[in-house]
C-alpha positions as CSV (number, residue, x, y, z in Angstrom):
1,M,93.1,93.9,112.8
2,A,90.7,91.5,111.1
3,Q,87.6,94.1,109.3
4,V,84.6,91.9,108.3
5,V,81.6,94.0,105.5
6,S,78.6,92.2,107.1
7,T,75.7,93.2,105.0
8,Q,74.5,94.9,108.4
9,E,76.7,97.7,107.5
10,R,75.3,98.6,104.3
11,E,72.5,101.1,104.6
12,F,70.6,103.3,101.6
13,S,68.7,106.2,101.6
14,P,66.5,107.0,99.3
15,L,68.0,111.1,99.3
16,S,71.1,110.6,98.6
17,P,74.3,108.3,98.3
18,T,75.3,106.7,101.7
19,K,79.3,106.7,103.4
20,K,80.7,105.1,106.8
21,V,84.0,104.9,107.4
22,L,85.3,101.7,108.8
23,L,88.7,102.1,109.3
24,N,91.1,105.6,109.9
25,Q,94.3,104.6,110.6
26,E,98.1,106.5,109.6
27,G,98.4,105.8,106.2
28,L,94.7,104.0,105.8
29,R,90.9,104.3,105.4
30,S,88.2,102.4,103.9
31,I,84.8,104.4,103.3
32,L,81.6,101.8,102.4
33,F,79.2,103.4,99.5
34,C,75.6,102.9,99.4
35,L,74.4,104.2,96.5
36,K,70.8,103.7,95.2
37,E,69.8,103.5,91.0
38,G,70.4,106.7,89.3
39,Q,73.0,108.3,92.6
40,R,76.2,109.3,92.2
41,I,79.2,110.5,94.0
42,P,80.5,114.2,91.9
43,L,83.4,114.3,90.2
44,H,86.3,115.2,93.0
45,T,89.8,114.8,94.2
46,S,91.8,114.0,96.8
47,P,95.5,114.2,98.0
48,Y,95.2,110.3,98.4
49,R,95.8,107.2,96.3
50,V,92.3,105.5,95.7
51,I,91.1,101.7,95.0
52,T,87.2,101.4,94.3
53,L,86.0,97.9,95.0
54,V,82.5,96.9,94.0
55,L,81.2,95.0,96.4
56,S,77.2,94.3,94.5
57,G,75.7,95.9,92.1
58,R,77.3,98.0,88.9
59,G,77.9,101.5,88.0
60,M,80.0,104.0,86.1
61,F,83.5,105.3,86.4
62,F,84.7,107.8,85.6
63,L,88.5,108.1,85.0
64,G,89.3,112.1,85.4
65,S,86.0,113.2,83.7
66,E,82.9,112.4,83.6
67,E,83.1,111.4,79.5
68,N,85.6,109.4,79.9
69,S,84.1,106.4,82.4
70,V,84.2,102.3,82.8
71,E,81.1,100.3,83.5
72,L,81.9,97.8,87.2
73,K,80.6,95.3,88.9
74,E,80.7,92.8,91.3
75,G,84.1,92.3,92.0
76,D,85.6,94.8,89.3
77,Y,88.0,97.6,90.7
78,V,89.6,101.0,89.6
79,F,93.0,102.3,91.0
80,Y,93.1,106.1,91.3
81,E,96.9,107.9,90.9
82,R,97.0,111.1,93.4
83,Q,95.1,114.4,92.0
84,E,93.3,112.2,89.3
85,P,89.4,113.1,89.3
86,H,87.2,110.6,89.9
87,G,83.5,109.8,91.1
88,F,80.4,107.7,90.0
89,Y,77.2,106.4,89.4
90,A,75.1,103.6,89.8
91,L,73.4,102.0,87.0
92,E,71.6,99.8,90.1
93,D,71.7,99.5,93.3
94,M,75.5,99.3,94.2
95,V,77.8,99.3,97.2
96,V,81.8,100.2,96.7
97,L,84.5,99.6,99.8
98,A,86.8,102.3,99.0
99,F,90.7,102.6,100.4
100,V,92.0,105.3,100.0
101,F,96.3,105.5,101.4
């Protein structure tokens, strides 16, 4: 079944990043993150593979550690293997769609 992520799905909070599960089916989840400038998703691991796609804005994406990061902008993505530490930090208001599989 097709799924559209509309601008109405994007909700920001001045207090902390927002997280909304859009799809939760066996073998695949999609999660929408909305971060105001300066907010972060801390470094963490997952037992699954993860692809993060920047829908708008730009930020620093951690690759194994916070010291090893890359700046991504709208349309860019990064792929993480299982148990690979990852997280991100918003350099400006940013919307990220994560695929967990």
